[in-house]
Backbone as a printed PyTorch tensor [residue, N CA C, xyz], in Angstrom:
tensor([[[ -9.1060,  -3.0380, -13.3800],
         [ -7.9130,  -2.3810, -12.5580],
         [ -8.5540,  -1.6720, -11.5690]],

        [[ -9.5180,  -1.0680, -11.6900],
         [-10.0830,  -0.1250, -10.6280],
         [-10.6060,  -1.0960,  -9.4050]],

        [[-11.1940,  -2.2130,  -9.8510],
         [-11.7370,  -3.1920,  -9.0410],
         [-10.6390,  -3.8460,  -8.1690]],

        [[ -9.5910,  -4.1150,  -8.6900],
         [ -8.3240,  -4.6130,  -8.2280],
         [ -7.8430,  -3.7240,  -7.0390]],

        [[ -7.6490,  -2.6050,  -7.5240],
         [ -7.0380,  -1.4400,  -6.6690],
         [ -7.8880,  -1.3800,  -5.3720]],

        [[ -9.2340,  -1.2200,  -5.6890],
         [ -9.9520,  -0.9620,  -4.5210],
         [-10.1530,  -2.3590,  -3.4530]],

        [[ -9.9470,  -3.7470,  -4.2020],
         [-10.2110,  -4.8370,  -3.3490],
         [ -8.5710,  -4.6310,  -2.4560]],

        [[ -7.6270,  -4.3450,  -3.1510],
         [ -6.1910,  -4.4420,  -2.3740],
         [ -6.0370,  -3.3020,  -1.2420]],

        [[ -6.9770,  -2.2100,  -1.3500],
         [ -6.9460,  -1.1560,  -0.3870],
         [ -7.9010,  -1.7450,   0.8450]],

        [[ -9.1030,  -2.4000,   0.4360],
         [-10.0180,  -2.6410,   1.4290],
         [ -9.1340,  -3.8420,   2.1920]],

        [[ -8.3330,  -4.6180,   1.6310],
         [ -7.4890,  -5.6970,   2.3470],
         [ -6.3880,  -5.0210,   2.9590]],

        [[ -6.1110,  -3.7040,   2.8770],
         [ -5.0210,  -3.1660,   3.5030],
         [ -3.6640,  -3.5920,   2.9860]],

        [[ -3.5110,  -3.8790,   1.8240],
         [ -2.3790,  -4.1680,   1.2180],
         [ -1.5190,  -3.2370,   0.4680]],

        [[ -0.5220,  -3.1220,   1.0500],
         [  0.4270,  -1.7320,   0.4980],
         [  1.8420,  -2.3280,   0.3200]],

        [[  2.7120,  -2.0160,  -0.5710],
         [  2.2430,  -1.4610,  -1.8590],
         [  1.3570,  -2.5320,  -2.6540]],

        [[  0.4960,  -1.9360,  -3.4830],
         [ -0.4850,  -2.7590,  -4.3360],
         [  0.1770,  -3.2670,  -5.4940]],

        [[  0.3280,  -4.7460,  -5.4070],
         [  1.0610,  -5.3330,  -6.3780],
         [  0.2180,  -5.3130,  -7.9560]],

        [[  0.9760,  -5.2750,  -9.0030],
         [  0.5700,  -5.2190, -10.3600],
         [ -0.2390,  -6.3300, -10.5630]],

        [[ -1.4260,  -6.3690, -10.9300],
         [ -2.3270,  -7.6040, -11.2640],
         [ -1.7170,  -8.4920, -12.6710]],

        [[ -0.9910,  -7.6170, -13.5410],
         [ -0.4340,  -8.6540, -14.4260],
         [  0.5490,  -9.3240, -14.1110]],

        [[  1.7330,  -8.6010, -13.4140],
         [  2.6950,  -9.4960, -12.7590],
         [  2.2730, -10.5780, -11.8100]],

        [[  1.4520, -10.3330, -10.9900],
         [  0.6370, -11.5540, -10.0920],
         [  0.1130, -12.5100, -10.9510]],

        [[ -0.5100, -12.3360, -12.1120],
         [ -1.2030, -13.2930, -12.9110],
         [ -0.1040, -13.9820, -13.8120]],

        [[  1.1120, -13.5370, -14.1220],
         [  2.1310, -14.0310, -14.7420],
         [  1.7170, -14.3410, -16.3540]],

        [[  1.0960, -13.3070, -16.8830],
         [  0.9070, -13.4580, -18.2090],
         [  1.8470, -13.4970, -19.3910]],

        [[  3.2550, -13.4870, -19.0770],
         [  4.2220, -13.6650, -19.9250],
         [  4.2290, -15.1690, -20.1130]],

        [[  3.7050, -16.1700, -19.4740],
         [  3.7230, -17.3840, -19.7730],
         [  5.1260, -18.1670, -19.3540]],

        [[  5.7060, -17.3830, -18.6580],
         [  7.2830, -17.8840, -18.1690],
         [  7.0820, -18.4480, -16.8390]],

        [[  7.8200, -19.5670, -16.4740],
         [  7.6100, -20.1060, -15.1630],
         [  8.4220, -19.6950, -14.1930]],

        [[  9.4020, -18.7650, -14.6400],
         [ 10.6410, -18.2500, -13.8390],
         [  9.8090, -17.1520, -12.7810]],

        [[ 10.5890, -17.1460, -11.5770],
         [ 10.2100, -16.2900, -10.4850],
         [ 10.8070, -14.9000, -10.7700]],

        [[  9.7690, -13.8040, -11.0180],
         [ 10.1560, -12.7000, -11.3080],
         [  9.7600, -11.6760, -10.1030]],

        [[ 10.3660, -10.3830,  -9.9100],
         [  9.8540,  -9.4340,  -9.1220],
         [  8.3760,  -8.9920,  -9.6030]],

        [[  7.4190,  -8.7010,  -8.6180],
         [  6.3120,  -8.2310,  -8.9160],
         [  6.2550,  -6.6520,  -8.7520]],

        [[  5.8380,  -5.9480,  -9.8950],
         [  5.8060,  -4.7460,  -9.8210],
         [  4.6390,  -4.1840,  -9.0380]],

        [[  4.6860,  -2.8650,  -8.8830],
         [  3.6160,  -2.2490,  -8.1250],
         [  2.8560,  -1.2480,  -8.7280]],

        [[  1.6690,  -0.9320,  -8.4400],
         [  1.0710,  -0.0240,  -8.8290],
         [  1.2440,   1.3990,  -8.3990]],

        [[  1.7750,   2.3810,  -9.1850],
         [  2.2710,   3.7470,  -8.7850],
         [  1.0820,   4.5700,  -8.1190]],

        [[  1.4870,   5.2310,  -7.4470],
         [  0.5970,   6.3670,  -6.4610],
         [ -0.2860,   6.9270,  -7.4700]],

        [[  0.4470,   7.6220,  -8.5540],
         [ -0.3890,   8.4710,  -9.4280],
         [ -1.6320,   7.5960, -10.3240]],

        [[ -1.6430,   6.3970, -10.3600],
         [ -2.5540,   5.7390, -10.9720],
         [ -3.8020,   5.4690,  -9.9690]],

        [[ -3.3290,   5.1780,  -8.5830],
         [ -4.4550,   5.1500,  -7.5930],
         [ -5.1800,   6.3700,  -7.6570]],

        [[ -4.2770,   7.7270,  -7.4840],
         [ -4.8520,   9.0580,  -7.2800],
         [ -5.7720,   9.3580,  -8.4870]],

        [[ -5.6230,   8.8120,  -9.7120],
         [ -6.4670,   9.2530, -10.8880],
         [ -7.4690,   8.0740, -11.3960]],

        [[ -7.3830,   7.0770, -10.8110],
         [ -8.3190,   5.9250, -11.2510],
         [ -9.8590,   6.2280, -10.8570]],

        [[ -9.9690,   6.9340,  -9.7840],
         [-11.3400,   7.3640,  -9.5790],
         [-12.2540,   6.1990,  -8.2520]],

        [[-11.1560,   6.3550,  -7.2810],
         [-11.6640,   5.4640,  -6.1340],
         [-12.4740,   6.3540,  -5.2720]],

        [[-13.1340,   5.7830,  -4.3110],
         [-14.0130,   6.6490,  -3.4660],
         [-12.9890,   7.4470,  -2.3450]],

        [[-13.4020,   8.6140,  -1.7630],
         [-12.7510,   9.1090,  -0.9930],
         [-12.2510,   8.3630,   0.2060]],

        [[-13.1650,   7.7310,   0.7740],
         [-12.7780,   6.6860,   1.9130],
         [-11.8220,   5.7810,   1.6670]],

        [[-11.8820,   5.1160,   0.3030],
         [-10.7370,   4.1760,   0.2250],
         [ -9.5700,   5.0580,  -0.1400]],

        [[ -9.5570,   6.2470,  -0.7730],
         [ -8.1870,   7.0790,  -0.9320],
         [ -7.7100,   7.5660,   0.5540]],

        [[ -8.6500,   7.5890,   1.3640],
         [ -8.1500,   7.9320,   2.7600],
         [ -7.2450,   6.9770,   3.3500]],

        [[ -7.8410,   5.6270,   3.1330],
         [ -7.0300,   4.5550,   3.6900],
         [ -5.6770,   4.3610,   2.8820]],

        [[ -5.8800,   4.6110,   1.5870],
         [ -4.4650,   4.5000,   0.7640],
         [ -3.5060,   5.4590,   1.1670]],

        [[ -3.8660,   6.6140,   1.8200],
         [ -2.9840,   7.5780,   2.1940],
         [ -2.4280,   7.3620,   3.5510]],

        [[ -3.1570,   6.8380,   4.2660],
         [ -2.8200,   6.1580,   5.5790],
         [ -1.6100,   5.1930,   5.4890]],

        [[ -1.9750,   4.1080,   4.4990],
         [ -1.1320,   3.1130,   4.2080],
         [  0.0600,   3.9760,   3.7450]],

        [[  0.1890,   4.6020,   2.9040],
         [  1.4120,   5.1680,   2.3120],
         [  2.2940,   6.0490,   3.4890]],

        [[  1.4070,   6.5380,   4.5390],
         [  2.3060,   7.2790,   5.4370],
         [  2.7720,   6.2740,   6.6290]],

        [[  2.1060,   5.2840,   6.7790],
         [  2.4890,   4.2830,   7.6030],
         [  3.9200,   3.4860,   7.1900]],

        [[  4.1590,   3.5740,   5.9860],
         [  5.3110,   2.9450,   5.3540],
         [  6.6500,   3.7650,   6.0090]],

        [[  6.4100,   4.8560,   6.4540],
         [  7.5300,   5.8300,   6.9190],
         [  7.2200,   6.2700,   8.3050]],

        [[  6.5970,   5.3010,   9.2140],
         [  6.4270,   5.3920,  10.6750],
         [  6.9130,   4.3190,  11.3150]],

        [[  7.2060,   4.6890,  12.4120],
         [  7.6710,   3.5910,  13.6820],
         [  6.7970,   3.9370,  14.9200]],

        [[  6.7210,   3.0360,  15.5580],
         [  6.1810,   2.9790,  17.0010],
         [  7.2490,   3.1540,  18.1710]],

        [[  7.0340,   4.0120,  19.1270],
         [  8.1080,   4.1640,  20.0020],
         [  7.1460,   4.1640,  21.4140]],

        [[  7.7190,   2.9740,  22.3100],
         [  6.9220,   2.7080,  23.6020],
         [  7.7160,   2.9600,  24.6600]],

        [[  7.0870,   3.6550,  25.5790],
         [  8.1240,   4.3110,  26.7010],
         [  7.7420,   2.9840,  27.6730]],

        [[  8.9360,   2.5790,  28.4200],
         [  9.1080,   1.6840,  29.3930],
         [  8.5430,   2.1950,  30.6810]],

        [[  8.7800,   3.5150,  30.8350],
         [  8.2070,   3.9550,  32.3250],
         [  6.8300,   3.9750,  32.3500]],

        [[  6.0450,   4.6210,  31.5010],
         [  4.5390,   5.1380,  31.3770],
         [  3.8210,   3.9410,  30.6850]],

        [[  4.4040,   3.2140,  29.7190],
         [  3.8080,   2.2440,  28.9220],
         [  2.9230,   3.2250,  27.7930]],

        [[  3.4630,   4.2380,  27.5230],
         [  2.7040,   5.2410,  26.5800],
         [  3.1320,   5.0040,  25.2450]],

        [[  2.4380,   4.9850,  24.1800],
         [  2.8440,   4.5640,  22.8280],
         [  2.7530,   5.8730,  22.0230]],

        [[  3.9130,   6.3090,  21.0400],
         [  3.9930,   7.3330,  20.1480],
         [  4.2450,   6.8770,  18.9230]],

        [[  3.6410,   7.0490,  17.9580],
         [  3.8600,   7.0440,  16.5590],
         [  4.5190,   8.2450,  15.9200]],

        [[  5.6840,   7.8790,  15.4020],
         [  6.4060,   8.9600,  14.5070],
         [  6.6220,   8.6250,  13.1380]],

        [[  6.7640,   9.6020,  12.2670],
         [  7.0400,   9.6810,  10.8740],
         [  8.2320,  10.3500,  10.6290]],

        [[  8.9400,   9.5930,   9.6650],
         [ 10.1490,   9.9860,   9.0870],
         [  9.9560,  10.6940,   7.7320]],

        [[ 10.3520,  11.8350,   7.6030],
         [ 10.4070,  12.7810,   6.2090],
         [ 11.6970,  12.9490,   5.6720]],

        [[ 12.0340,  12.6090,   4.5540],
         [ 13.2480,  13.0360,   3.9010],
         [ 13.2960,  14.2490,   3.4490]]])
């Protein structure tokens, strides 16, 4: 499980899909929704600090938008918090 999580973070994939759902271990050929690995698993599974920082950035990017100014061509990244 740790290796799968590490490789998905290195590939910059977020959210991380559940490897059991992806593999389809139930033997059923029907298309089902793929589950995701919850954040608490990533936080407790023991990945390196570097990978954890990348994971945190991917979490934050999910709630961000980029704003570009047409006048000066500057770019601003904003984050939404509920």
